[in-house]
N, C-alpha and C positions, 0 to 999 in steps of 0.2 A: 498471765502475762499480758501487758497492755500492747496495743498497736503502736509502732514507732510513728513519730510525727511526720506528716507529709511536708513537701515544699511549701504549700500555702500555709500550713500550720506554723512553720518557722517564720514565714513572712509576717503573719499576724502577731506572733510573739515579739518579733523585733519592733513592729509598730507600737505595740502595747508598752513595751519597756521604754521606748523613746518618748511615748506619750506621758509616762509617769514623770520623766525628767522635765519635759516641756510644761507640764501642768503644775510644777512646783514653784508657783509664783511667790510664795511666802518664804522660800529658802529653808524649809524644814529638813530637806535632805542634805546630809553632810556631803562634802566633796568626795569622800571615800565612797559613799553610797551611790552618788551620781556616776562616779567612775566605774563602779561595779555594774550598775545598770547599763551603762553605755557599752561596756565590754561584753556583757551578755547579749545585748541587742546586736552587736557586731557579729558575734558567733552565730546567732540565729539568721542574720542576713546572709552570711557566708554560706550556711547550709541551704538556705532558700535558693541562692544563686546556683549552687551546685546541682540542686534538684531540677531547677528550670533548665539548666544546660543539658543535663542528662535527658530530660524530657524532650528537648529539641532534637537531640540525636535519635531518640526512640521514634519520634514522630516522622523523621526522615527515613526511618527503617520500617515503617508500616504499623506503628502502634495506633490504637484506636483514638478517635477524636475525644472520646470520653475521658481519656487520660489527662486532657488539658482542661477539663471542666472546672477543676479547683482553681486553676490559674486565671481562667476567664472571670470567675466570680471575684477573685482578689483584685484583678485589674479593672473590673467593671467594664470589660470590653463590650462594645456594641456588637450585636449579632449581625450577620450578613444582611444587607438590605437597609442598614442604618437604624434598625430598631434595637433598643436595649432590653 
């Protein structure tokens, strides 16, 4: 059995799917395929948002800072002191 995707995994999936649509400069993708990809991206983005919201609640209730490491990587957030 595989491990379920994390919030950052869902965020990356949404970005990738939207990238496929944006990179289709030649119009090879049909309207139906573009719509399907956009709907899948929206589902992943919604799951990422739910995971981030849940993490925020957990962090306020004493979860470790390591739980936020995946989100920091996605957001490319600078570390304290202004260094990335």
